[in-house]
N, C-alpha and C positions, 0 to 999 in steps of 0.2 A: 540429571545433565539436563533438562528439561525444566526442572524442579528450580536450579540452582539461577540457571540463565535466568528463570521470573525473579528471583532472587535477587540476582544482582542488581536486573535492572532497576527495579521497586528500590532499593537501598543507594542503586549511581543516581538516580534523576533527582530522589527525595522530594518535600516538599519543597514551593512554591517560596513559601517565605521561613523557611527552616529547612535548610539544606541539610542537616546531622537527621534530620527525621525522614525515614522511608512512604512512600508513596502505600497507603493503607490497602491492603486488597481485603474485600470484606469476605468474598466466596472465591470457591475454589471448586471446580469436575474436573476429575481425567478420566477421558472414555480411550481404553486401550482395546480394548478385545469388543466391540460389540457386533453388531452386523445384523441389516436390513435384512427384507423380502429378495432386495433385484442383488447382496453379494454385501461382499464386507466394505467399513467403515474405517477410512484409516486412522490412526490412533491420532488423537488431536487431544489438545489442556485446552481450557476455557476458566478464564478467570473475569470477577467484576469486580469493579473498584468504582468510586465514589467523588463527584466534584461539588463544590455548590457554587452559585450564583446571585450575586447580590440582588440584582435586578433581574427577573428573567425575560424583562421585556426587551432585553441586549439582546438575545439568542440569536444569532444567523445561523442559517439553513447553508445551503450547500450549493443550489441552483442560483445562475449565474441570472440576474436581474436586472442590467438594462445595457442597450447597444452602449458602444461609445464608451465603456470604462476602462480599468488598463487592469493585465493578468499578469500578477507574480508569483514567483514559486520561492516557499522557506525553506532548505536543505535539498542543497544542488545535488547533481546526480553521480554516482558512483556505478563502477564496474561492478556489481554486485547483483547480479540471476540469479545464483545459487539458489535454488529451492522457489522459484518462480513458476508460477502460473504459467507464463511464457514457454518455460523451459519444459514443463511440464505436457504441452500441447505436443512437444517432440519428444514425448517418452525419456525424458533423461533429467537431471535434477542438478547439474553442472558444483561447483565447487568453489562459487566467490557470493558467501553469505552475506548481507547485510553483516556486519559489524557498526552499529550505531556507539560514538562518541558519548558517554551519559552526558557531561559537560554541555555540548553543543546540542544534545534534546533537550536538558533544562533551560537551553538560554530562547531555545526556539520555543516550547511552551511556554516561554513567561511571555515571549513577544506575541502570541496571539491568544490569550489573554486580554493582553493590554491594550491588543489594536482592538479586542472585540469591545472591554471594558471602556475605552474611548469612544465606539463607535467608529473609526475607522473605516473599515471590514463591513460590505457587502453581500458577502457568498464566502464560505470557507472549506475547504476540501480535503479531506485525508490523503497522504498517498500510502494504498498498501498493496493487495489483491487487484495486479493488473497493471502496476504502476502506475505513471503518469497520463498513460493513452488512457485507464480507464478512467482515472480523475476526470481528465478535462471532457467523458465520453458521456457524466454523470454528473458533469455542473452544467452541461449543456441541455440535455436531455432533464432532467432534475428527478427526483426523487420518484415518481409515479409516472415520468416521459410523459407531463404535462407543459414543460417548458420546449421554447422557440426562438433560443435565444444565441449565436454561434460563435466560432472564438475563434481569429486567428493568433494563430503563435510561429514564434521561431526559435529553436532550439540552440542556437550558436554556441549562445555563451550559455549553458546552465552544467556545463560538468565542473566536478569539483575545483575545486585548488585550494593550495594552501594558504589563507594571509597571515600575513607578519602581525604579534603580538603589537601593542603599544611601547615605545621605546624602545624594539626591538630591530638590531640593523640589519635581519636575516633578510634575503631579497623576496619575494612572494616567487613560491615554484611555479613555470608553465604547467598548465593542467594535460594530462595526458587524453587523447585523442579520444572519445567512445564511438563507437560505429551508431547508427541510428537509432536499432534495436534495443541497444544496451542505454540510451538515455529516454526509451518510451517506455520499459517493462520492465527496468528497474526498480523491484520493491524496495530500494535504500528508502528510510524514513522522510520527511515532510510534508508541505502542505502546499494549496496554492488557493489565492487570495486574489477577491473583486475590489478595487478601489481607486474612489472616485478621483476626478485628476485634482480637485480643490485639494482632498487631504491625503495625496502622496506626500505633500512634503512635511508633515508629522508625521507619519507612520517613517520616510526614512528617518528621521531625527529619532524616534522609538527604538527601530535596529540597530541604528551607531549604537545607542547607548549599551544595549546588551552584546554589542557586538556581532551580529548574523547578518549577514547577508540575505540584501532582500532584494529580488534580483526582477526585474521588469520583461517580461519576455514576451507579452501579446495582447490582443484587446480583445473586447466582445464585439461582435457586428450584426447588423441586422438580416445575415443570409442565414438559412437553416442549414448549414453545414459548418462542420471540423478542419480546419484548413490547417495544417502541416508545413513548416520548409523549415531547413535547416541548411547552412551554409548558403543562401541564395538562391538556393534549389526547392521547389513544392515537393511534398514529398510524399501530399495525400490531400484528398480534398474528399472529405465523406458527406454526404446530405443526410437530410435526419429523415430516422424511413416514416412510412404513412403514422400518421395517430392509432391505427387500428394496428400493428405490427410494430409501437411503441405501447399500449398495452400486455401484448403478450409477450414481449420484452420483459415483464416482471415479473417472468414464470420460466421464461427461456433466453433470455437476455435481445440484444442488440438484434433483432430478425426472427425467421423463422423455428422451427424447433421442439424440440423437452426440453425442460428445464428443472432444477431441482428445488421450483415452489421459493426461491429467495431470491429470483432476478441476477444471479450468477451464474446461466449456462457457461457453459465450457462446447466448444464445437465439436462435433464430430470428427475421429478422423479415421483414416483409411487404415484398417491394420498394420500394414507394412512400416516400421520406423524407415523414419527419412536417408538413404545414400552416404547424404553428407551433415556434420556436424560440424560446431560451432568448435574450435581448438582449447576452449575455454570449457565446453563442456565437460561433464566426466562417463565414465562407460555407460551407454544405454542397458538398459536397466534385461536383455535378451543377453549380451556379453556379458553381466558380470560372473564370473565363476564361484566365488566367495558367499558363504551362509546358503541355508535352503530355505525354500519359496518361501511365501507366502501361505500359500497351500502346505505345503507339508509342516511347516514352523507350527501352524493353526491344528494340524493333526495332531503334530507332538504333545499339544498342550492339550487338546480334548482329555488324551489319555491322561493327564496326570491325575496323581490320588488329589482327593479335596483334604486339602487343611482343615483338620478340625477347628483350628482358632480364627481362622480368616471364612467367613460362609462365603459362599457365591453371593453377590448381590444381582437383585430380585432385576428380570426386566434383562439381564446377555443371559446370551446361546453357548458362551464359551469360555470360561480363562477364569482368573481372581482378580480382584482389587486389592 
């Protein structure tokens, strides 16, 4: 199923100048049965694709560049928290996983590359693990925690809604209201952009040509903090950590603690699950009755006889590839 999903995405998105040509996947690796000294590693697929830039001097980094610029969103937020880091913190999987529309994704990617090629973007970062909240935090702090430009954003108008096609008499549907946590932590694909005031008109013109909503929802500020509003109320005002904690954050996230060495620390949680979960979450792991536990499955798998035609991969402790 995972390989089919990747194939569907590569074919569905296609190349920018030739939609019928799938996006080339030049490398792939699937690690299903690996373990580390600290325990098992979740199954994961890692793929690699290549892109070419005609002029590398136009490369745009993710950190905000200067206060007073405008913050835009490409890819409106949906109720797609399933499989997210946010739900993982509550020991749940959820059921509303991201379901991308490949035509929309193709147009969004085309818009981003056109904006960068036209030098209309000062900073750009994708929305993935951790959702919009993680993206904004990383853009404020920068890749190495060296940035000191804050942001003030408003989440009121970033919920997904259908836009009628040109020539259609169909009225635009009113967006379903989203909770604040759904707006902040949903891992629906998208991008956050920093655009100067003088470039906004040109950027919106390109977005309209491709039919992609370009939503202005904030500004960069001099204050060293991330401020988030929704429906006229301040949701949070998060000051930047001291420089010493930022450098530690490369190994352990925004604050103290042990990390995985990649700058994506997940906070330590109490062993007991939360007594209450959101209605759209799936059953917590400890309440699921179907299927063996990962530990039981691993014991069964180790006892399987080795298949002579498929030797065990080097460097793995259990299982076959």
